[in-house]
MARDO-764417 format. One line per 3 residues: number of its first residue (from 0); for each residue z negated, y negated, x of N, C-alpha, C, O, CB. Coordinates in nm, 3 decimals. Each point is the difference from the previous one (the first is absolute). Glycine has a CB too. Example, Ala and Ser with C-alpha at 12.3 -4.5 7.8 and 13.67 -1.06 7.14 Angstrom:
# MARDO-764417
0> -0.780,0.569,1.319,0.000,-0.119,-0.089,0.000,-0.120,0.090,-0.066,0.002,0.104,-0.059,0.115,-0.293 ~ 0.197,-0.222,0.154,-0.006,-0.119,0.082,-0.073,-0.109,-0.077,-0.017,-0.111,0.051,0.232,0.174,0.067
***
This chain:
# MARDO-764417
0> -12.981,-9.698,11.589,0.069,0.125,-0.023,-0.051,0.064,-0.128,-0.121,0.000,-0.026,0.154,0.031,0.274 ~ 0.056,0.022,-0.328,-0.036,0.061,-0.128,-0.087,0.123,0.020,0.022,0.079,0.092,0.191,-0.165,-0.192 ~ -0.311,0.101,0.013,-0.091,0.115,0.009,0.046,0.115,-0.089,-0.062,0.107,0.000,-0.125,-0.263,0.050
3> 0.295,0.136,-0.126,0.054,0.104,-0.089,0.150,0.015,0.025,0.062,-0.092,0.054,-0.239,0.043,-0.229 ~ 0.236,0.162,0.137,0.145,0.016,0.018,0.079,-0.090,-0.094,-0.056,-0.060,-0.091,0.017,0.296,0.163 ~ 0.169,-0.244,-0.048,0.086,-0.083,-0.085,0.142,0.054,-0.001,0.040,0.079,0.086,-0.183,-0.279,-0.038
6> 0.217,0.155,-0.147,0.143,0.033,-0.008,0.076,-0.127,-0.037,-0.042,-0.075,-0.087,-0.007,0.316,0.021 ~ 0.160,-0.262,0.133,0.086,-0.116,-0.026,0.124,0.049,-0.073,0.064,0.096,0.042,-0.150,-0.221,0.164 ~ 0.119,0.058,-0.317,0.121,0.032,-0.077,0.099,-0.113,0.023,-0.030,-0.116,-0.030,-0.101,0.249,-0.148
9> 0.249,-0.100,0.230,0.100,-0.100,0.038,0.111,-0.002,-0.104,0.056,0.103,-0.036,-0.109,-0.070,0.281 ~ 0.085,-0.155,-0.293,0.102,-0.020,-0.101,0.112,-0.088,0.054,-0.017,-0.070,0.099,-0.155,0.097,-0.278 ~ 0.288,-0.023,0.112,0.115,-0.080,0.039,0.067,-0.055,-0.126,0.006,0.068,-0.103,0.027,0.072,0.313
12> 0.017,-0.264,-0.201,0.077,-0.057,-0.111,0.093,-0.108,0.054,-0.012,-0.042,0.115,-0.175,0.091,-0.278 ~ 0.280,-0.093,0.077,0.095,-0.106,0.037,-0.076,-0.132,0.009,-0.079,-0.034,-0.087,0.272,0.157,-0.024 ~ -0.165,-0.198,0.220,-0.072,-0.125,0.024,0.085,-0.095,0.082,0.039,0.033,0.112,-0.258,0.089,-0.124
15> 0.248,-0.240,-0.042,0.076,-0.105,0.070,0.128,0.052,0.063,0.028,-0.028,0.116,-0.243,-0.087,-0.072 ~ 0.291,0.189,-0.120,0.129,0.049,0.048,-0.006,0.119,0.092,0.103,0.043,0.050,-0.027,-0.270,-0.074 ~ -0.194,0.280,0.046,-0.016,0.118,0.086,-0.099,0.096,-0.063,-0.014,0.005,-0.122,0.066,-0.142,0.327
18> -0.121,0.211,-0.122,-0.100,0.095,-0.046,-0.132,-0.031,0.070,-0.002,-0.032,0.119,0.178,0.210,-0.161 ~ -0.285,-0.170,-0.033,-0.132,-0.029,0.054,-0.092,0.117,-0.029,-0.002,0.055,-0.110,0.036,-0.303,0.079 ~ -0.110,0.286,0.132,-0.103,0.101,-0.019,-0.136,-0.069,-0.006,-0.024,-0.100,0.068,0.163,0.274,0.051
21> -0.226,-0.118,-0.200,-0.140,-0.043,-0.002,-0.085,0.122,-0.028,0.052,0.106,-0.037,0.008,-0.341,-0.042 ~ -0.189,0.221,0.094,-0.084,0.119,-0.017,-0.135,-0.036,-0.060,-0.042,-0.116,0.002,0.157,0.224,0.191 ~ -0.181,-0.007,-0.244,-0.139,-0.008,-0.042,-0.074,0.108,0.078,0.047,0.113,0.012,0.010,-0.202,-0.246
24> -0.173,0.051,0.286,-0.084,0.098,0.070,-0.123,0.025,-0.086,-0.066,-0.093,-0.045,0.149,0.018,0.274 ~ -0.112,0.201,-0.249,-0.112,0.041,-0.084,-0.100,0.076,0.086,0.027,0.112,0.043,0.121,-0.102,-0.248 ~ -0.264,-0.070,0.230,-0.110,0.073,0.063,-0.065,0.084,-0.109,-0.002,-0.040,-0.116,-0.037,-0.142,0.294
27> -0.014,0.297,-0.141,-0.058,0.087,-0.102,-0.120,0.077,0.052,-0.008,0.037,0.117,0.232,-0.018,-0.221 ~ -0.318,0.004,0.013,-0.114,0.087,0.030,0.036,0.140,-0.047,0.100,0.020,-0.069,-0.268,-0.213,0.046 ~ 0.086,0.290,0.059,0.024,0.137,-0.042,0.036,0.093,0.113,0.008,0.122,-0.020,0.064,-0.212,-0.195
30> -0.050,0.035,0.334,0.032,0.083,0.116,0.145,-0.015,0.044,0.081,-0.063,-0.068,-0.255,0.222,-0.007 ~ 0.204,-0.101,0.188,0.134,-0.004,0.058,0.072,0.132,-0.026,-0.058,0.106,0.025,-0.020,-0.268,0.153 ~ 0.202,0.158,-0.229,0.073,0.125,-0.017,0.003,0.080,0.131,0.016,-0.057,0.108,0.124,-0.051,-0.288
33> -0.154,0.240,0.167,-0.021,0.086,0.116,0.123,0.019,0.086,-0.011,0.020,0.121,-0.161,0.095,-0.252 ~ 0.290,-0.121,0.071,0.122,0.030,0.075,0.120,-0.064,-0.069,-0.014,-0.068,-0.102,-0.086,0.286,0.184 ~ 0.218,-0.196,-0.025,0.122,-0.060,-0.052,0.028,0.041,-0.145,0.047,-0.081,-0.079,0.042,0.078,0.312
36> -0.118,0.128,-0.267,0.022,0.047,-0.136,-0.084,-0.078,-0.100,0.049,-0.040,-0.105,0.004,0.268,0.195 ~ -0.181,-0.250,-0.057,-0.088,-0.074,-0.090,0.038,-0.149,-0.006,-0.005,-0.062,-0.106,-0.179,0.226,0.157 ~ 0.222,-0.221,0.063,0.048,-0.139,-0.001,0.124,-0.011,-0.088,0.013,-0.096,-0.076,-0.105,0.059,0.308
39> 0.184,0.133,-0.223,0.122,-0.003,-0.080,-0.030,0.007,-0.149,0.059,-0.074,-0.079,0.064,0.182,0.267 ~ -0.216,-0.021,-0.227,-0.039,0.011,-0.142,-0.057,-0.132,-0.049,0.035,-0.047,-0.108,-0.080,0.292,0.137 ~ -0.043,-0.305,0.050,-0.059,-0.129,-0.036,0.108,-0.108,-0.009,0.005,-0.074,-0.098,-0.220,0.141,0.210
42> 0.301,-0.075,-0.012,0.105,-0.100,0.005,0.093,0.014,-0.120,0.034,-0.101,-0.064,-0.049,0.099,0.314 ~ 0.058,0.123,-0.282,0.090,0.022,-0.114,-0.064,-0.045,-0.131,0.066,-0.061,-0.084,0.038,0.254,0.206 ~ -0.232,-0.163,-0.139,-0.071,-0.039,-0.123,-0.004,-0.152,-0.014,0.021,-0.053,-0.109,-0.160,0.263,0.123
45> 0.112,-0.280,0.096,-0.008,-0.145,-0.002,0.137,-0.061,-0.030,0.012,-0.089,-0.084,-0.203,0.096,0.247 ~ 0.294,0.040,-0.095,0.136,-0.052,-0.020,0.046,0.025,-0.143,0.059,-0.089,-0.062,-0.007,0.130,0.304 ~ -0.078,0.078,-0.295,0.042,0.031,-0.138,-0.071,-0.087,-0.103,0.055,-0.028,-0.106,-0.009,0.261,0.179
48> -0.168,-0.276,-0.042,-0.072,-0.090,-0.091,0.048,-0.144,0.016,0.016,-0.071,-0.099,-0.215,0.224,0.108 ~ 0.222,-0.197,0.117,0.037,-0.140,0.022,0.140,-0.032,-0.048,0.026,-0.114,-0.038,-0.178,0.113,0.233 ~ 0.244,0.097,-0.195,0.138,-0.028,-0.037,0.013,-0.052,-0.144,0.096,-0.070,-0.031,-0.024,0.247,0.191
51> -0.168,-0.144,-0.247,0.006,-0.046,-0.140,-0.028,-0.149,-0.014,0.022,-0.056,-0.107,-0.094,0.284,0.037 ~ 0.024,-0.294,0.176,-0.031,-0.143,-0.007,0.121,-0.087,0.034,-0.008,-0.122,-0.011,-0.228,0.177,0.072 ~ 0.347,0.006,-0.021,0.119,-0.074,0.043,0.123,0.041,-0.079,0.007,0.110,-0.054,-0.105,-0.130,0.282
54> 0.195,-0.070,-0.234,0.131,0.034,-0.055,0.081,0.073,0.108,-0.047,0.019,0.112,0.041,-0.220,-0.271 ~ 0.127,0.239,0.123,0.087,0.070,0.096,0.046,-0.090,0.114,0.064,0.048,0.093,0.010,0.099,-0.279 ~ -0.105,-0.276,0.180,0.033,-0.092,0.109,-0.090,0.014,0.121,0.025,-0.063,0.103,0.060,-0.092,-0.272
57> -0.189,0.235,0.159,-0.094,0.023,0.110,0.008,0.147,0.041,0.006,0.089,-0.084,-0.160,-0.274,0.001 ~ 0.155,0.207,0.213,-0.002,0.136,0.054,-0.122,0.017,0.089,-0.024,-0.082,0.089,0.276,0.096,-0.100 ~ -0.328,0.091,-0.013,-0.109,0.036,0.091,0.064,0.078,0.114,0.061,0.105,-0.022,-0.239,-0.098,-0.165
60> 0.165,-0.061,0.309,0.074,0.056,0.113,-0.086,0.081,0.097,0.053,0.069,0.087,0.099,-0.261,-0.109 ~ -0.285,0.184,0.007,-0.081,0.079,0.091,-0.149,-0.022,-0.019,-0.043,-0.093,-0.068,0.227,0.083,0.229 ~ -0.261,0.100,-0.100,-0.145,-0.014,0.005,-0.045,0.029,0.143,0.066,0.072,0.075,-0.092,-0.004,-0.320
63> -0.087,-0.127,0.280,-0.061,0.021,0.132,-0.150,0.021,-0.022,-0.064,-0.082,-0.066,0.243,-0.060,0.185 ~ -0.234,0.250,-0.065,-0.142,0.029,-0.016,-0.077,-0.026,0.128,0.050,0.022,0.110,0.008,0.148,-0.282 ~ -0.182,-0.217,0.156,-0.086,-0.032,0.113,-0.137,0.066,-0.019,-0.054,0.000,-0.111,0.175,-0.220,0.146
66> -0.175,0.274,0.070,-0.136,0.053,-0.002,-0.098,-0.116,0.011,0.037,-0.110,0.043,0.038,0.330,0.061 ~ -0.198,-0.195,-0.142,-0.104,-0.104,0.012,-0.017,-0.040,0.146,0.003,0.085,0.090,-0.120,0.005,-0.294 ~ 0.099,-0.220,0.228,-0.030,-0.048,0.134,0.119,-0.013,0.091,-0.018,-0.018,0.121,-0.198,0.119,-0.150
69> 0.339,-0.093,-0.024,0.118,-0.008,0.086,0.116,-0.064,-0.074,0.016,0.019,-0.121,-0.093,0.186,0.245 ~ 0.158,-0.281,-0.052,0.125,-0.051,-0.054,0.119,0.075,0.057,0.114,-0.048,-0.007,-0.220,-0.177,-0.022 ~ 0.081,0.341,0.085,0.107,0.087,0.047,0.032,0.097,-0.113,-0.088,0.074,-0.043,0.015,-0.093,0.288
72> 0.196,0.021,-0.295,0.033,0.087,-0.112,-0.021,0.149,0.033,0.029,0.045,0.111,0.136,-0.216,-0.187 ~ -0.216,0.243,-0.022,-0.015,0.145,0.013,0.096,0.073,-0.093,0.010,0.123,0.004,-0.250,-0.153,0.060 ~ 0.312,-0.047,-0.148,0.092,0.059,-0.098,0.105,-0.102,-0.036,-0.028,-0.120,-0.005,-0.153,0.271,-0.086
75> 0.302,-0.106,0.065,0.103,-0.086,-0.058,0.100,0.086,-0.076,0.023,0.116,0.034,-0.051,-0.287,0.151 ~ 0.085,0.111,-0.287,0.103,0.070,-0.079,0.099,-0.103,-0.049,-0.039,-0.110,-0.040,-0.123,0.291,-0.030 ~ 0.290,-0.147,0.072,0.107,-0.085,-0.049,0.032,0.037,-0.145,0.004,0.118,-0.036,0.090,-0.142,0.270
78> -0.072,-0.078,-0.316,0.037,0.019,-0.140,0.125,-0.081,-0.033,0.036,-0.093,0.073,-0.277,0.134,-0.134 ~ 0.305,-0.005,-0.047,0.107,-0.080,-0.061,-0.027,-0.003,-0.150,0.089,0.028,-0.081,0.082,0.035,0.263 ~ -0.294,-0.097,-0.219,-0.045,0.006,-0.139,0.016,-0.136,-0.065,-0.066,-0.096,0.038,-0.097,0.279,0.019
81> 0.251,-0.191,-0.157,0.021,-0.127,-0.070,-0.100,-0.015,-0.113,-0.052,0.099,-0.053,0.296,-0.093,0.112 ~ -0.270,-0.130,-0.095,-0.090,-0.029,-0.110,0.051,0.056,-0.131,0.121,0.005,-0.023,-0.194,-0.209,0.141 ~ -0.018,0.245,-0.203,0.036,0.060,-0.129,-0.044,-0.086,-0.118,0.020,0.038,-0.115,-0.037,0.186,0.221
84> -0.044,-0.341,-0.079,-0.049,-0.084,-0.109,0.114,-0.062,-0.079,0.101,-0.042,0.057,-0.304,-0.005,0.077 ~ 0.185,0.043,-0.266,0.096,-0.065,-0.089,-0.082,-0.095,-0.086,-0.085,0.043,-0.078,0.247,0.157,0.075 ~ -0.138,-0.330,0.017,-0.090,-0.099,-0.056,0.060,-0.086,-0.111,-0.052,-0.106,-0.031,-0.057,0.104,0.250
87> 0.218,0.047,-0.279,0.056,-0.068,-0.117,0.125,-0.080,0.029,0.027,-0.039,0.113,-0.255,0.030,-0.200 ~ 0.303,-0.016,-0.022,0.129,-0.068,0.012,-0.013,-0.144,0.048,0.091,-0.052,0.065,-0.006,0.199,-0.246 ~ -0.197,-0.212,0.149,-0.017,-0.141,0.039,-0.054,-0.015,0.142,-0.015,-0.113,0.048,-0.025,0.060,-0.287
90> 0.012,0.163,0.305,-0.064,-0.004,0.132,0.091,-0.066,0.104,0.120,0.025,0.004,-0.248,0.181,-0.062 ~ 0.068,-0.290,0.142,0.070,-0.065,0.112,-0.087,0.013,0.123,-0.123,-0.003,-0.009,0.242,-0.160,-0.146 ~ -0.056,0.176,0.272,-0.076,0.012,0.125,-0.024,-0.137,0.061,0.092,-0.081,0.011,0.006,0.309,0.029
93> -0.221,-0.254,-0.003,-0.038,-0.125,0.065,0.047,0.001,0.146,0.034,0.106,0.052,-0.235,-0.130,-0.206 ~ 0.204,-0.091,0.220,0.035,-0.003,0.143,-0.090,0.094,0.080,-0.113,0.030,-0.039,0.192,-0.267,0.014 ~ -0.028,0.283,0.138,-0.065,0.104,0.078,-0.143,-0.029,0.044,-0.081,0.092,0.007,0.303,-0.037,0.067
96> -0.254,-0.180,-0.045,-0.136,-0.032,0.045,-0.103,0.007,-0.113,-0.120,0.009,0.026,0.221,-0.154,0.148 ~ -0.055,0.142,-0.298,-0.091,0.012,-0.114,-0.057,0.141,-0.004,0.065,0.096,0.039,0.066,-0.270,-0.169 ~ -0.254,0.184,0.082,-0.067,0.130,0.002,-0.103,0.011,-0.111,-0.054,-0.100,-0.048,0.090,0.112,0.294
99> -0.062,0.111,-0.285,-0.115,0.033,-0.083,-0.116,0.026,0.095,0.018,0.066,0.103,0.126,0.033,-0.292 ~ -0.261,-0.149,0.157,-0.118,0.021,0.083,-0.099,0.089,-0.073,-0.031,-0.023,-0.117,0.064,-0.202,0.228 ~ -0.082,0.328,-0.041,-0.106,0.084,-0.053,-0.122,-0.017,0.088,0.008,0.013,0.123,0.159,0.154,-0.219
102> -0.279,-0.195,0.032,-0.128,-0.014,0.070,-0.086,0.122,-0.035,-0.033,0.022,-0.117,0.046,-0.279,0.115 ~ -0.047,0.334,0.103,-0.087,0.116,-0.019,-0.144,-0.041,0.029,-0.028,-0.062,0.103,0.216,0.222,-0.039 ~ -0.279,-0.127,-0.154,-0.140,-0.038,0.016,-0.081,0.114,0.061,0.035,0.118,-0.014,-0.014,-0.274,-0.180
105> -0.129,0.120,0.260,-0.096,0.096,0.055,-0.139,-0.044,-0.045,-0.016,-0.110,-0.053,0.164,0.163,0.255 ~ -0.246,0.030,-0.182,-0.137,-0.041,-0.031,-0.068,-0.058,0.124,-0.119,-0.034,-0.006,0.106,0.211,-0.171 ~ 0.086,-0.191,0.287,-0.057,-0.053,0.125,-0.005,-0.153,-0.004,0.075,-0.064,-0.073,0.013,0.265,0.198
108> -0.177,-0.256,-0.046,-0.014,-0.144,0.014,0.003,-0.037,0.148,-0.040,0.079,0.085,-0.094,-0.092,-0.300 ~ 0.183,-0.107,0.243,0.003,-0.049,0.138,-0.140,-0.043,0.042,-0.093,0.001,-0.080,0.333,-0.076,0.053 ~ -0.253,0.037,0.154,-0.130,-0.049,0.049,-0.042,-0.129,-0.070,-0.117,-0.036,0.001,0.164,0.143,0.221
111> 0.050,-0.178,-0.283,-0.030,-0.120,-0.078,-0.007,0.030,-0.150,0.004,-0.091,-0.083,0.108,-0.047,0.260 ~ -0.122,0.266,-0.209,-0.015,0.048,-0.137,0.123,-0.026,-0.088,-0.012,-0.013,-0.122,-0.231,-0.027,0.146 ~ 0.361,0.034,0.039,0.123,-0.014,-0.076,0.059,0.139,-0.027,-0.013,0.089,0.084,0.057,-0.319,0.018
114> 0.019,0.249,-0.217,0.062,0.131,-0.027,0.112,0.028,0.100,0.069,-0.091,0.045,-0.125,0.067,-0.289 ~ 0.073,0.151,0.278,0.105,0.042,0.093,0.112,0.066,-0.081,-0.024,0.088,-0.082,-0.143,-0.056,0.272 ~ 0.290,-0.078,-0.164,0.117,0.049,-0.072,0.103,0.055,0.099,-0.007,-0.026,0.120,-0.034,-0.140,-0.306
117> 0.137,0.241,0.132,0.122,0.038,0.072,0.117,-0.051,-0.083,-0.009,-0.006,-0.123,-0.100,0.215,0.229 ~ 0.218,-0.246,-0.041,0.114,-0.060,-0.070,0.130,0.070,0.038,0.016,0.048,0.112,-0.136,-0.268,-0.118 ~ 0.213,0.225,-0.089,0.137,0.043,0.026,0.097,-0.088,-0.077,-0.026,-0.037,-0.115,-0.052,0.274,0.154
120> 0.189,-0.272,0.026,0.106,-0.080,-0.060,0.121,0.090,-0.025,0.037,0.081,0.085,-0.119,-0.291,0.030 ~ 0.142,0.196,-0.234,0.118,0.079,-0.037,0.115,-0.096,-0.028,0.001,-0.071,-0.101,-0.146,0.258,0.005 ~ 0.243,-0.188,0.187,0.118,-0.085,-0.016,0.093,0.060,-0.104,-0.031,0.102,-0.062,0.011,-0.179,0.301
123> 0.136,0.012,-0.257,0.097,0.041,-0.103,-0.063,-0.013,-0.138,0.017,0.086,-0.086,0.094,0.072,0.248 ~ -0.183,-0.268,-0.181,-0.066,-0.025,-0.129,0.105,-0.033,-0.106,0.097,-0.070,0.026,-0.305,-0.013,0.093 ~ 0.184,0.136,-0.238,0.091,-0.020,-0.113,-0.069,-0.091,-0.102,-0.119,0.013,-0.027,0.227,0.215,0.064
126> -0.030,-0.322,-0.094,-0.055,-0.088,-0.103,0.097,-0.006,-0.118,0.115,0.041,0.011,-0.238,-0.177,0.163 ~ 0.075,0.085,-0.286,0.081,-0.017,-0.120,0.018,-0.149,-0.024,-0.095,-0.067,-0.040,0.011,0.287,-0.060 ~ 0.204,-0.274,0.122,0.019,-0.145,-0.013,-0.016,-0.051,-0.143,-0.014,-0.120,-0.021,0.166,0.134,0.215
129> -0.149,0.075,-0.292,-0.017,-0.044,-0.139,-0.146,-0.019,-0.038,-0.030,-0.060,-0.103,0.240,0.180,0.047 ~ -0.301,-0.070,0.139,-0.142,-0.015,-0.032,-0.076,-0.082,0.104,-0.063,-0.100,-0.035,0.074,0.318,-0.083 ~ -0.006,-0.178,0.245,-0.072,-0.073,0.105,0.061,0.031,0.135,0.002,0.116,0.042,-0.214,-0.112,-0.179
132> 0.260,-0.107,0.205,0.061,0.022,0.132,-0.104,0.011,0.110,0.034,0.038,0.112,0.167,-0.162,-0.190 ~ -0.326,0.093,0.049,-0.103,0.004,0.103,-0.094,0.121,-0.014,-0.103,0.007,0.067,0.116,-0.255,-0.056 ~ 0.024,0.341,-0.099,-0.080,0.122,-0.018,0.086,0.123,0.020,0.117,0.001,-0.040,-0.269,-0.121,-0.120
135> 0.097,0.225,0.223,0.075,0.125,0.006,0.024,0.052,-0.141,-0.085,-0.018,-0.088,-0.014,0.072,0.315 ~ 0.212,0.008,-0.248,0.028,0.058,-0.131,-0.108,0.106,-0.030,-0.043,0.072,0.090,0.295,-0.115,-0.065 ~ -0.293,0.051,-0.149,-0.114,0.085,-0.037,0.020,0.146,0.041,-0.095,0.065,0.045,0.051,-0.218,-0.236
138> 0.165,0.204,0.176,0.025,0.142,0.032,-0.021,0.028,0.149,-0.052,0.105,0.036,0.215,-0.093,-0.226 ~ -0.121,-0.105,0.278,-0.021,0.022,0.143,-0.147,-0.017,0.036,-0.053,0.074,0.083,0.286,-0.154,-0.037 ~ -0.299,-0.016,-0.108,-0.142,-0.019,0.027,-0.078,0.125,-0.042,-0.094,0.040,0.068,0.118,-0.290,-0.101
141> 0.014,0.310,-0.078,-0.063,0.124,-0.044,0.026,0.112,0.099,-0.091,0.076,0.032,0.116,-0.147,-0.271 ~ 0.100,0.082,0.288,0.034,0.105,0.097,-0.081,-0.017,0.129,-0.047,0.098,0.057,0.279,-0.083,-0.154 ~ -0.247,-0.138,0.141,-0.079,-0.026,0.121,-0.147,0.032,-0.025,-0.068,0.054,0.087,0.231,-0.232,-0.017
144> -0.212,0.147,-0.189,-0.137,0.034,-0.036,-0.023,0.150,-0.001,-0.104,0.048,0.044,0.092,-0.257,-0.179 ~ 0.109,0.283,0.085,-0.010,0.147,0.000,-0.006,0.052,0.142,-0.079,0.090,0.031,0.205,-0.078,-0.248 ~ -0.043,-0.067,0.305,0.001,0.041,0.140,-0.134,-0.034,0.067,-0.054,0.082,0.074,0.303,-0.116,-0.066
147> -0.301,-0.085,-0.034,-0.130,-0.039,0.057,-0.110,0.093,-0.049,-0.088,0.038,0.077,0.165,-0.277,-0.064 ~ -0.072,0.275,-0.141,-0.100,0.093,-0.055,0.009,0.136,0.068,-0.102,0.067,0.019,0.112,-0.188,-0.239 ~ 0.112,0.163,0.256,0.015,0.127,0.074,-0.071,-0.007,0.134,-0.056,0.100,0.046,0.277,-0.061,-0.158
150> -0.219,-0.157,0.176,-0.070,-0.015,0.128,-0.152,0.006,-0.019,-0.072,0.042,0.090,0.263,-0.179,-0.005 ~ -0.239,0.094,-0.201,-0.144,0.006,-0.027,-0.044,0.145,-0.025,-0.105,0.042,0.048,0.113,-0.277,-0.144 ~ 0.073,0.310,0.021,-0.034,0.142,-0.024,0.032,0.086,0.121,-0.063,0.103,0.021,0.107,-0.136,-0.265
153> 0.054,-0.008,0.325,0.030,0.067,0.125,0.124,0.087,-0.004,0.037,0.054,-0.104,-0.277,-0.058,0.149 ~ 0.303,0.017,0.071,0.117,0.086,0.019,-0.042,0.119,0.085,-0.071,-0.015,0.099,0.231,-0.182,-0.116 ~ -0.117,0.316,-0.023,-0.036,0.122,0.072,0.097,0.029,0.114,0.119,-0.029,-0.010,-0.221,0.119,-0.201
156> 0.049,-0.033,0.319,0.086,0.046,0.109,0.031,0.149,-0.014,0.054,0.061,0.092,-0.151,-0.238,0.058 ~ 0.062,0.235,-0.264,0.022,0.143,-0.021,-0.110,0.085,0.061,0.005,0.123,-0.007,0.238,-0.167,0.003 ~ -0.341,-0.020,0.062,-0.114,0.068,0.061,-0.128,-0.069,-0.042,-0.013,-0.040,-0.116,0.153,0.111,0.313
159> -0.234,-0.084,-0.106,-0.129,-0.059,-0.038,-0.002,-0.152,-0.012,-0.097,-0.056,-0.052,-0.003,0.249,0.162 ~ 0.205,-0.262,-0.063,-0.002,-0.146,0.003,0.052,-0.057,-0.132,0.109,0.034,-0.045,-0.077,-0.029,0.295 ~ -0.111,-0.092,-0.310,0.045,-0.085,-0.110,-0.008,-0.143,0.051,-0.109,-0.054,0.018,0.030,0.218,-0.201
162> 0.195,-0.224,0.205,0.009,-0.133,0.060,-0.024,-0.106,-0.106,0.082,-0.016,-0.092,0.080,0.100,0.266 ~ -0.273,-0.156,-0.163,-0.037,-0.107,-0.092,0.010,-0.133,0.076,-0.051,-0.011,0.111,-0.103,0.165,-0.247 ~ 0.218,-0.253,0.076,0.020,-0.130,0.064,-0.132,-0.054,0.053,-0.102,0.005,-0.069,0.298,-0.052,-0.082
165> -0.193,-0.005,0.273,-0.120,-0.055,0.065,0.041,-0.119,0.085,0.118,-0.025,0.022,-0.230,0.253,-0.020 ~ 0.014,-0.301,0.044,0.025,-0.108,0.095,0.010,0.061,0.140,-0.041,0.115,0.018,-0.082,-0.285,-0.165 ~ 0.176,0.098,0.246,0.003,0.053,0.136,-0.137,0.039,0.054,-0.012,0.088,0.085,0.212,-0.228,-0.047
168> -0.305,0.074,-0.088,-0.137,0.031,0.043,-0.058,0.121,-0.073,-0.111,0.043,0.030,0.079,-0.284,0.022 ~ 0.107,0.297,-0.148,-0.043,0.121,-0.068,-0.072,-0.020,-0.132,-0.059,0.094,-0.053,0.043,0.000,0.274 ~ 0.020,-0.216,-0.276,-0.061,-0.023,-0.131,0.095,0.054,-0.107,0.112,-0.049,-0.014,-0.237,-0.158,0.098
171> 0.082,0.307,-0.159,0.085,0.063,-0.101,0.020,-0.094,-0.118,-0.094,-0.062,-0.049,0.013,0.289,0.120 ~ 0.207,-0.236,-0.116,0.033,-0.086,-0.114,-0.034,0.073,-0.130,0.019,0.120,-0.013,0.165,-0.233,0.146 ~ -0.235,0.036,-0.230,-0.042,0.060,-0.126,0.062,-0.069,-0.121,-0.033,0.034,-0.113,-0.178,0.031,0.223
174> 0.299,-0.160,-0.089,0.069,-0.068,-0.109,0.113,-0.085,0.055,0.015,-0.014,0.122,-0.226,0.012,-0.257 ~ 0.291,-0.054,0.045,0.113,-0.081,0.045,0.030,-0.107,-0.104,-0.041,0.010,-0.116,0.137,0.185,0.244 ~ -0.026,-0.297,-0.085,0.052,-0.104,-0.087,0.143,-0.028,0.042,0.025,-0.038,0.114,-0.256,-0.064,-0.150
177> 0.325,0.120,-0.057,0.138,-0.039,0.023,0.013,-0.143,-0.049,-0.015,-0.028,-0.119,0.105,0.268,0.094 ~ -0.063,-0.332,0.118,-0.001,-0.143,-0.033,0.098,-0.033,-0.113,0.108,0.058,-0.010,-0.172,-0.107,0.248 ~ 0.025,-0.046,-0.321,0.079,-0.039,-0.117,0.124,-0.080,0.039,0.103,0.008,-0.068,-0.312,-0.010,-0.066
180> 0.200,-0.074,0.244,0.110,-0.087,0.039,0.067,0.049,0.127,-0.063,0.064,0.085,-0.053,-0.256,-0.193 ~ 0.244,0.162,0.121,0.076,0.032,0.120,-0.053,-0.086,0.115,-0.026,-0.119,-0.017,0.232,0.183,-0.119 ~ -0.222,-0.002,0.252,-0.039,-0.074,0.120,0.110,0.021,0.104,0.110,0.044,-0.034,-0.361,-0.018,-0.016
183> 0.223,-0.057,0.175,0.101,0.021,0.104,-0.067,0.043,0.130,-0.118,-0.028,0.025,0.268,-0.142,-0.133 ~ -0.072,0.238,0.189,-0.039,0.034,0.137,0.123,-0.025,0.085,0.102,0.067,-0.017,-0.278,0.109,-0.055 ~ 0.168,-0.270,0.162,0.114,-0.040,0.081,0.041,0.108,0.099,-0.084,0.064,0.063,0.013,-0.300,-0.089
186> 0.201,0.254,0.039,0.056,0.078,0.108,0.025,-0.094,0.117,0.014,-0.121,-0.020,0.092,0.288,-0.142 ~ -0.099,-0.116,0.285,0.041,-0.086,0.111,0.135,-0.063,-0.033,0.086,0.066,-0.058,-0.213,0.076,0.225 ~ 0.146,-0.268,-0.131,0.120,-0.072,-0.036,0.125,0.064,0.058,0.006,0.036,0.117,-0.141,-0.244,-0.129
189> 0.234,0.222,-0.074,0.134,0.042,0.043,0.102,-0.084,-0.072,-0.022,-0.039,-0.115,-0.056,0.275,0.161 ~ 0.188,-0.265,0.018,0.106,-0.076,-0.066,0.084,0.093,-0.084,-0.006,0.122,0.016,0.010,-0.289,0.171 ~ 0.073,0.110,-0.277,0.090,0.080,-0.082,0.108,0.060,0.087,0.039,-0.058,0.101,-0.084,-0.087,-0.301
192> 0.092,0.260,0.161,0.105,0.069,0.076,0.134,-0.055,-0.040,0.102,0.044,0.052,-0.240,0.163,-0.033
***
């Protein structure tokens, strides 16, 4: 069970002739928002920052907040926020399972002295076929890097909480790496519609 609170951001896009939702869950240090108003302020700040990493083909459809030590939601909000990223005339969208990977670093080490990281995958990856089909287009990679940096500096809930990206065990993240190459995260198999 996570020792810190978290928020899940749910996205939707066209996939195999239908619509697919996926999400990223962000555990954070800094405390738990005190009430619905503070959760809403935090959620709005996160959604407004994340929307710049996607084109208008992606819609952020909701967020769900969790207190530390529980997987029972304490907050939820519905959105219809479309992506605002514009990544150039040559930009093309990769298949849905393709993703940008961000690795958040911590100063913590495992019992075997290995570094401890947190990861997030961002689907709807954009590439430029005139330069490299296996790399995210530079403008989107920069936008994702800006968003990751926002998680390192923290998002405010309008009160005393500054939510800084952390691992579920509560190790605060202090840096990030936006991977150079496109990777993938499989969705459960579905047939074409």
